VOMAR-591146 format. One record per residue (C-alpha): y, z, x; residue in one letter; residue number from 1. Coordinates in steps of 0.02 Angstrom, whole numbers, plus 32768, in hexadecimal, padded with zeros to 4 digits. Layout:
BEGIN
py, pz, px, res, n
Y, Z, X, A, NUM;
...
// end
This chain:
BEGIN
py, pz, px, res, n
7118, 3933, 0BEF, M, 1;
714C, 39DE, 0C2B, E, 2;
7206, 39D7, 0C4F, E, 3;
7221, 39A2, 0D03, T, 4;
729B, 3A2F, 0D27, K, 5;
721F, 3AB2, 0CEA, I, 6;
7193, 3A64, 0D52, Y, 7;
71F7, 3A68, 0DF3, F, 8;
7243, 3B13, 0DCF, K, 9;
7192, 3B54, 0DBA, D, 10;
7166, 3B06, 0E61, L, 11;
71FD, 3B5C, 0EB1, I, 12;
71CC, 3C03, 0E64, N, 13;
711B, 3BF4, 0EA7, K, 14;
715F, 3BD0, 0F53, Q, 15;
71CE, 3C69, 0F49, R, 16;
7137, 3CD3, 0F1A, R, 17;
70DE, 3C96, 0FB5, G, 18;
706C, 3C1B, 0F5C, E, 19;
7060, 3B7C, 0FC6, P, 20;
706C, 3AFF, 0F38, K, 21;
70BC, 3A54, 0F39, G, 22;
70B5, 39A2, 0EFE, I, 23;
70A0, 38FD, 0F59, Y, 24;
710E, 3869, 0F30, S, 25;
70CD, 37B7, 0F3C, V, 26;
7154, 373C, 0F68, C, 27;
7104, 3692, 0F4E, S, 28;
7104, 35FF, 0ED9, I, 29;
7059, 35C0, 0F10, N, 30;
6FDE, 35A5, 0E81, K, 31;
6F47, 35EB, 0EDD, Y, 32;
6FA6, 3681, 0F20, V, 33;
6FE0, 36AF, 0E71, L, 34;
6F32, 3697, 0E29, E, 35;
6EEB, 3709, 0EAF, G, 36;
6F76, 3787, 0E8E, T, 37;
6F51, 378E, 0DD5, F, 38;
6E97, 379D, 0DF3, Q, 39;
6EB4, 3829, 0E6F, H, 40;
6F2A, 3886, 0DF9, A, 41;
6EAB, 3874, 0D6D, S, 42;
6E24, 38BD, 0DDB, K, 43;
6E8F, 3957, 0DFF, H, 44;
6EE4, 3961, 0D54, N, 45;
6F8C, 395E, 0DAB, S, 46;
7035, 390C, 0D93, F, 47;
7056, 3864, 0DE5, A, 48;
7102, 385D, 0E37, L, 49;
712C, 37A6, 0E53, I, 50;
71CF, 3775, 0EA8, E, 51;
7226, 36D3, 0ED5, S, 52;
72B0, 36BF, 0F55, T, 53;
735A, 3670, 0F39, C, 54;
7321, 35DD, 0FA4, N, 55;
7282, 35C0, 0F42, Q, 56;
72CC, 35D1, 0E95, V, 57;
7381, 35C7, 0E5B, N, 58;
73EF, 3574, 0DD8, Q, 59;
73E6, 34D1, 0E3B, F, 60;
7329, 34D6, 0E4B, G, 61;
731B, 3514, 0EFF, G, 62;
729C, 34C0, 0F6E, Y, 63;
7217, 34D3, 0EE6, T, 64;
727D, 3477, 0E63, G, 65;
726F, 350E, 0DF0, M, 66;
72F8, 3571, 0D9B, T, 67;
72DA, 362B, 0D78, P, 68;
72A0, 3603, 0CC8, R, 69;
722D, 357A, 0D09, D, 70;
71DE, 35F3, 0D84, F, 71;
71C8, 3679, 0CFF, K, 72;
7170, 35FD, 0C8D, N, 73;
7105, 35C1, 0D1F, Y, 74;
70D1, 3674, 0D49, V, 75;
70AE, 36A1, 0C94, F, 76;
7049, 3602, 0C7B, S, 77;
6FDF, 362A, 0D12, M, 78;
6FC7, 36DD, 0CD8, A, 79;
6F8E, 369D, 0C2E, R, 80;
6F0F, 362A, 0C83, N, 81;
6ECF, 36BF, 0CE8, M, 82;
6ECD, 372D, 0C4B, K, 83;
6F48, 37A6, 0C9C, F, 84;
6FB9, 3803, 0C21, P, 85;
706F, 37CE, 0C25, R, 86;
70A9, 3882, 0C0B, E, 87;
7061, 38B1, 0CB5, K, 88;
70CB, 3831, 0D12, I, 89;
716C, 3868, 0D67, I, 90;
71D9, 37D4, 0D97, L, 91;
7250, 37E8, 0E29, G, 92;
72DB, 3783, 0E79, G, 93;
72E3, 3794, 0F36, D, 94;
7380, 3780, 0FA2, H, 95;
73E7, 3757, 0F08, I, 96;
7494, 372E, 0F4B, G, 97;
74F5, 36A7, 0FA5, P, 98;
7475, 3682, 102D, Y, 99;
744D, 35D0, 0FF2, P, 100;
7507, 35AC, 0FEC, F, 101;
753E, 3605, 108B, K, 102;
758A, 3567, 10D5, K, 103;
7608, 3564, 1047, E, 104;
76A6, 35CA, 1034, K, 105;
76A3, 3675, 0FE2, Y, 106;
76E9, 363E, 0F3A, S, 107;
7669, 35B3, 0F27, V, 108;
75D3, 360F, 0F70, A, 109;
75EF, 36AD, 0F09, M, 110;
760A, 364B, 0E68, A, 111;
7563, 35F6, 0E84, K, 112;
7511, 369C, 0EAF, A, 113;
7554, 36E8, 0E0E, Q, 114;
750F, 3656, 0DAA, A, 115;
7469, 3670, 0E03, M, 116;
7458, 3729, 0DDD, I, 117;
7488, 3709, 0D28, K, 118;
73F9, 368D, 0D16, E, 119;
737D, 3707, 0D62, F, 120;
73B1, 3793, 0CEE, V, 121;
73B7, 372F, 0C4D, I, 122;
730D, 36E6, 0C7A, S, 123;
72C3, 3796, 0C77, G, 124;
72B5, 37C5, 0D2E, Y, 125;
72BA, 3882, 0D37, T, 126;
72BC, 38A5, 0DF3, K, 127;
734F, 3859, 0E4E, I, 128;
7369, 3863, 0F0A, H, 129;
7423, 3844, 0F25, V, 130;
7447, 37FF, 0FD3, D, 131;
74FB, 37DC, 1007, T, 132;
74E3, 3802, 10BF, S, 133;
7507, 3752, 10FF, M, 134;
75AE, 370A, 1138, S, 135;
75F9, 367B, 10D4, L, 136;
765A, 35E4, 1113, A, 137;
7705, 3636, 1110, D, 138;
76CF, 36E2, 114F, D, 139;
7710, 3715, 11FA, L, 140;
7681, 36F7, 1272, K, 141;
7668, 3775, 12FD, R, 142;
75DA, 3756, 1376, E, 143;
7548, 37CF, 135F, N, 144;
75A8, 382D, 12D8, K, 145;
7569, 3840, 1228, K, 146;
75D9, 382D, 1191, L, 147;
7640, 38C9, 116D, D, 148;
75E4, 3946, 10FF, T, 149;
7674, 3950, 1083, K, 150;
7673, 3893, 106C, I, 151;
75B6, 3895, 1050, I, 152;
75C7, 3924, 0FD3, A, 153;
7656, 38D3, 0F76, D, 154;
75F6, 3830, 0F61, R, 155;
7558, 388E, 0F32, C, 156;
75B0, 38E9, 0EA6, T, 157;
7600, 3848, 0E68, E, 158;
7553, 37FD, 0E54, L, 159;
7510, 389B, 0E02, V, 160;
75A2, 3899, 0D87, R, 161;
7574, 37E6, 0D5B, T, 162;
74C0, 381D, 0D49, S, 163;
74EF, 38AC, 0CD5, E, 164;
755E, 383C, 0C6A, N, 165;
74D1, 37BD, 0C60, S, 166;
7456, 3844, 0C2B, F, 167;
74CD, 387E, 0BA2, N, 168;
74D1, 37CB, 0B62, E, 169;
7414, 37C3, 0B67, L, 170;
7402, 3867, 0B09, R, 171;
746A, 3823, 0A79, K, 172;
73E1, 37A0, 0A60, E, 173;
734F, 3810, 0A8D, N, 174;
7364, 38CA, 0A6E, K, 175;
72C1, 38EB, 0ACD, N, 176;
7301, 3899, 0B6B, A, 177;
72E2, 3902, 0C07, I, 178;
7377, 392F, 0C75, A, 179;
7361, 38F6, 0D29, P, 180;
7349, 396B, 0DBB, V, 181;
739D, 3944, 0E60, Y, 182;
7370, 3940, 0F17, V, 183;
73FF, 3940, 0F93, I, 184;
7414, 3948, 1050, G, 185;
7484, 38FC, 10D4, A, 186;
7403, 38F6, 1161, D, 187;
7397, 3870, 1112, V, 188;
731E, 37F3, 1160, P, 189;
7347, 373D, 113B, S, 190;
72EA, 36EF, 10A8, P, 191;
7259, 3686, 10E5, G, 192;
7246, 36E5, 1189, G, 193;
729C, 36E8, 1231, S, 194;
7276, 3683, 12CC, D, 195;
72B9, 3704, 1347, D, 196;
722B, 3781, 133B, V, 197;
720A, 3770, 13F5, E, 198;
72AC, 37D0, 1414, K, 199;
724D, 386D, 13E9, G, 200;
7246, 38FC, 136E, R, 201;
72D8, 3914, 12F6, R, 202;
72ED, 39B6, 1294, I, 203;
737E, 39DF, 1222, T, 204;
73F5, 3A61, 126A, E, 205;
7400, 3AFD, 11FF, V, 206;
74BE, 3B00, 1210, A, 207;
74C6, 3A4E, 11CC, D, 208;
7455, 3A7B, 113B, L, 209;
74BF, 3B12, 110D, R, 210;
755C, 3AA9, 1114, E, 211;
750F, 3A23, 10A7, T, 212;
74D7, 3A9F, 1023, M, 213;
757C, 3AFF, 101F, A, 214;
75EC, 3A66, 101C, V, 215;
7583, 3A08, 0F9D, T, 216;
757C, 3A9C, 0F28, K, 217;
7638, 3AAF, 0F37, D, 218;
7653, 39F8, 0F07, Y, 219;
75DA, 3A07, 0E74, F, 220;
763B, 3A9D, 0E34, Y, 221;
76E4, 3A49, 0E50, Q, 222;
76AB, 39BA, 0DE1, K, 223;
7663, 3A2E, 0D5C, N, 224;
75B0, 39FF, 0D81, L, 225;
756D, 3AB1, 0D77, H, 226;
74D9, 3A81, 0D0A, D, 227;
74AD, 39F1, 0D7D, A, 228;
74B2, 3A67, 0E14, W, 229;
7433, 3AD5, 0DBA, D, 230;
73C2, 3A3D, 0DBA, R, 231;
73CE, 3A20, 0E76, V, 232;
731A, 3A4C, 0EA1, I, 233;
7308, 3A10, 0F55, A, 234;
7360, 39DB, 0FF3, V, 235;
731F, 3955, 1069, V, 236;
7311, 3990, 111D, V, 237;
72D4, 3945, 11C0, Q, 238;
7235, 39A1, 11F1, L, 239;
7210, 3953, 1299, G, 240;
7188, 38E5, 124F, V, 241;
7189, 3828, 125E, E, 242;
711D, 3795, 128E, H, 243;
713A, 36FB, 12F8, G, 244;
70D5, 3660, 131C, N, 245;
704B, 36BC, 1377, N, 246;
7081, 3772, 137A, I, 247;
7087, 3802, 1300, I, 248;
70FA, 3897, 131A, I, 249;
709D, 3929, 12CD, D, 250;
70E8, 39BA, 126F, Y, 251;
7107, 3A50, 12E0, D, 252;
7128, 3AE8, 1274, R, 253;
7161, 3B4B, 130B, T, 254;
71EB, 3ACF, 1333, E, 255;
721B, 3AC4, 127B, A, 256;
7216, 3B80, 125E, K, 257;
72D2, 3B9F, 1267, E, 258;
72EC, 3B17, 11E5, L, 259;
7261, 3B4E, 116F, T, 260;
7294, 3C06, 117D, D, 261;
7343, 3BD4, 1145, S, 262;
72FF, 3BA8, 109A, M, 263;
730C, 3C62, 1072, N, 264;
73C8, 3C43, 1069, D, 265;
73AD, 3BCD, 0FD6, F, 266;
733C, 3C25, 0F57, P, 267;
7341, 3B9A, 0ED5, N, 268;
730D, 3B05, 0F3D, I, 269;
727B, 3AC0, 0F9E, I, 270;
7279, 3A44, 102D, F, 271;
7249, 398E, 1016, E, 272;
71F3, 393C, 10AB, G, 273;
71FF, 3881, 10C4, H, 274;
7191, 381B, 113B, S, 275;
70FE, 3892, 112E, T, 276;
7088, 37FD, 1140, D, 277;
6FFA, 380A, 11BF, Y, 278;
7007, 38C8, 11CF, Q, 279;
6F63, 3928, 11D6, S, 280;
6F25, 3993, 1146, S, 281;
6F4C, 3A2D, 11AE, K, 282;
6FFF, 39F4, 11CF, N, 283;
701D, 39CC, 1118, L, 284;
6FD8, 3A74, 10E2, K, 285;
704A, 3ACD, 115D, E, 286;
70E0, 3A6C, 111B, M, 287;
70BE, 3AA8, 106A, V, 288;
70A1, 3B59, 10A8, E, 289;
714A, 3B4E, 1100, D, 290;
71A6, 3B1B, 1060, G, 291;
71A2, 3A5D, 106E, I, 292;
715E, 3A50, 0FBF, A, 293;
7181, 3997, 0F9E, I, 294;
7122, 3925, 1014, L, 295;
7153, 386F, 100D, K, 296;
70E1, 37E5, 1049, L, 297;
70CF, 3729, 103A, G, 298;
70A7, 36C3, 10D6, P, 299;
7006, 3723, 10FB, S, 300;
6FC6, 36F1, 104F, L, 301;
6FE9, 3638, 1063, T, 302;
6FA5, 3646, 1114, N, 303;
6F03, 368E, 10CC, A, 304;
6F01, 35FC, 1052, L, 305;
6F18, 3582, 10E2, R, 306;
6E8F, 35D5, 1149, E, 307;
6E14, 35CB, 10B8, T, 308;
6E3E, 3517, 108B, V, 309;
6E2D, 34E3, 1142, F, 310;
6D7F, 3530, 1142, M, 311;
6D55, 34D4, 10A2, L, 312;
6D91, 3434, 10F6, N, 313;
6D17, 3452, 1185, Y, 314;
6C8B, 3471, 1108, I, 315;
6CB6, 33CE, 10AE, E, 316;
6CAD, 336E, 1152, E, 317;
6C04, 33B9, 117E, E, 318;
6BC0, 338C, 10D3, L, 319;
6C07, 32DE, 10B9, F, 320;
6C41, 3297, 115F, M, 321;
6BB6, 3214, 1162, K, 322;
6BAF, 31F9, 10A7, N, 323;
6C17, 315B, 1093, H, 324;
6C12, 3166, 0FD6, S, 325;
6C7F, 3202, 0FDD, I, 326;
6D38, 31F6, 1003, K, 327;
6D65, 3288, 1073, L, 328;
6E02, 32ED, 104F, S, 329;
6E3A, 32F9, 1105, K, 330;
6EA0, 338D, 10CC, F, 331;
6ED0, 33D1, 1177, I, 332;
6F0B, 3327, 11B1, K, 333;
6F68, 3306, 110D, T, 334;
6FC5, 33AC, 1113, L, 335;
6FFB, 3392, 11C6, D, 336;
702E, 32DF, 11A2, G, 337;
70A0, 3315, 1113, E, 338;
70EC, 339D, 1180, M, 339;
7114, 331E, 1207, K, 340;
7164, 32A8, 1188, K, 341;
71D9, 3330, 114B, N, 342;
71F8, 33AF, 11D6, P, 343;
728B, 340C, 118A, K, 344;
7224, 34A5, 115A, F, 345;
71DA, 34C3, 1208, W, 346;
7243, 346D, 128E, E, 347;
72B2, 3506, 12AC, N, 348;
721A, 3576, 12C1, Y, 349;
71A2, 3515, 132E, Y, 350;
71D4, 34F0, 13E2, K, 351;
717C, 34AA, 147B, G, 352;
7125, 340A, 14AA, D, 353;
70CD, 3399, 142F, E, 354;
7027, 33F5, 143C, R, 355;
7077, 34A1, 1425, E, 356;
70D7, 3467, 138C, I, 357;
703C, 3416, 1341, E, 358;
6FDD, 34B9, 135C, F, 359;
7068, 351E, 1309, A, 360;
706D, 34AC, 1271, R, 361;
6FB8, 34D6, 1252, K, 362;
6FA3, 3589, 128B, Y, 363;
704A, 35E3, 129D, S, 364;
705B, 368C, 1248, F, 365;
7102, 364D, 1207, F, 366;
7097, 35DD, 1198, D, 367;
711F, 355E, 1178, R, 368;
7096, 34F0, 112C, S, 369;
70AD, 3559, 108E, R, 370;
7142, 34EC, 1062, Y, 371;
70D2, 3452, 1053, Y, 372;
704B, 348A, 0FD8, W, 373;
70AF, 343D, 0F49, G, 374;
70B9, 3394, 0FA1, N, 375;
7066, 330C, 0F39, R, 376;
6FF1, 32CE, 0FC2, Y, 377;
6FC1, 337D, 0FF9, V, 378;
6F97, 33AC, 0F46, K, 379;
6F31, 330D, 0F2D, E, 380;
6ED3, 332E, 0FCF, S, 381;
6EAD, 33E1, 0F9D, L, 382;
6E72, 33AA, 0EF0, D, 383;
6DFE, 332C, 0F42, L, 384;
6DBB, 33AF, 0FB9, L, 385;
6D92, 3426, 0F2B, I, 386;
6D47, 3399, 0EC3, S, 387;
6CD6, 3364, 0F52, N, 388;
6C98, 3414, 0F70, L, 389;
6C7C, 3432, 0EB6, C, 390;
6C0E, 3396, 0EB0, S, 391;
6B87, 33E8, 0F19, T, 392;
6B39, 3490, 0F3E, K, 393;
6B86, 34D2, 0FDE, I, 394;
6AFA, 3510, 1051, P, 395;
6AFD, 35CA, 1077, L, 396;
6AF3, 35A2, 1130, S, 397;
6B9C, 3548, 112A, L, 398;
6BEB, 35D5, 10C5, I, 399;
6BAC, 364F, 1147, S, 400;
6BEE, 35E2, 11D4, Q, 401;
6C9D, 35C3, 1191, F, 402;
6CBE, 364A, 110E, L, 403;
6C60, 36E7, 1146, P, 404;
6CBF, 3761, 10D5, K, 405;
6C9C, 36F8, 103C, Q, 406;
6BE8, 36E1, 1076, Y, 407;
6BCA, 379D, 1077, N, 408;
6C07, 37AB, 0FC3, K, 409;
6B9F, 3715, 0F8E, V, 410;
6B05, 376A, 0FD5, K, 411;
6B31, 380B, 0F7B, E, 412;
6B3F, 37AD, 0ED7, G, 413;
6BFA, 37CE, 0ECA, L, 414;
6C35, 3719, 0EDB, L, 415;
6BFA, 3674, 0E97, N, 416;
6BF6, 35DE, 0F0B, I, 417;
6C96, 3587, 0ED7, D, 418;
6D22, 3548, 0F48, P, 419;
6DAD, 3588, 0ED6, I, 420;
6D5B, 3634, 0ECE, I, 421;
6D51, 3631, 0F8D, F, 422;
6E0B, 3609, 0F98, V, 423;
6E3C, 3696, 0F24, R, 424;
6DCB, 370D, 0F82, E, 425;
6E22, 36E1, 1025, G, 426;
6EC8, 3712, 0FD6, I, 427;
6E81, 37AF, 0F87, M, 428;
6E3F, 37E8, 1030, N, 429;
6EF5, 37F7, 1067, I, 430;
6F29, 384E, 0FC7, L, 431;
6E9D, 38CE, 0FDE, D, 432;
6EFE, 3916, 1072, K, 433;
6F97, 392B, 1005, Y, 434;
6F3E, 397A, 0F71, S, 435;
6EF3, 39F6, 0FEB, Y, 436;
6F9E, 3A1A, 1036, A, 437;
6FF9, 3A34, 0F91, V, 438;
6F6E, 3AA0, 0F4A, G, 439;
6F23, 3A35, 0EC1, I, 440;
6E79, 3A0A, 0F0E, S, 441;
// end
């Protein structure tokens, strides 16, 4: 594929010329989300930027059970099944740093973080977001105070030095290996989302951004990482966008103007926006126009998957509820049952009485149900649901009732009646907003 550095440098140059171009980044391990992503990228002849967080994938398996190499092979296998060219895939590691080990002391946590970044690099990931913004067990804790910028920068450069050494090892075995590009930033949303969105809008202070850039560059240069600094292509900033259980904080370019104008101080970088899920097409387009050229999303895609599968579950019940020869999937009930059995992925996010929590498990914009799609019983239930619906011709009236967007495309001859196609279409409907925003539609 085109060298990652050249691709992103070209993106930066277009931004500097006033061309509102960007790329969206899909952070998900879900099979259907990735299939929809590859189909969407094929449709637009674009690159597919796929990222995994340090919680999802690491040298210990993360909560998915996959190492970086496992995830790469999983992604490439799915791309092959979707006939998507491997050379158009950009693999990224998100929040690579000591976050999963933050309850341990510095020496232990950083050693594990260094081992993690090495595995990502030697596995061929070419976009690395380095995140050392969190306090570790033996750091001095000061209430409502972030970790000192110099400490963050020092740890960041230690991980980048490990990354560079790892790449040099890789290049000895593969002279065509692509050097990684880096994303930095001290004002970084937590991986997996935050549960304090109700506190209001949060925008990175320009003074903090300038300090981060100056101090981090100084540390890179002190440690003779000049070439690596040339491959720092973006900085993560807080844009005042977020989502909660039932609310969405929309992008306000007026409130973010001081921050986005400050990008003129840094001619060789773009901004990376996290938590852009659930923003409107207009908001996303304005972000790219304002220099936020990397738009990261994830929960809105698995939420679209959930919405579509719930509708398919309702269709299944309408078709087979009184047919005792058909075993119903009871997908909605199965998913909720597995979430109740193992609450660790949602219990810190969903508060209230029993009814409110039950409602949130199903419909919250946080979409903590995304952590359960790999559960054995959830997968079996979904497979049964799809098998049941594939065994019959779904009436147009039910498609119109429960899946109106898909219905319109069926009537226009653009979609076949197929539950898996309907699922992918639900995901691609979200990605359409992003392709429009980044200028590839």
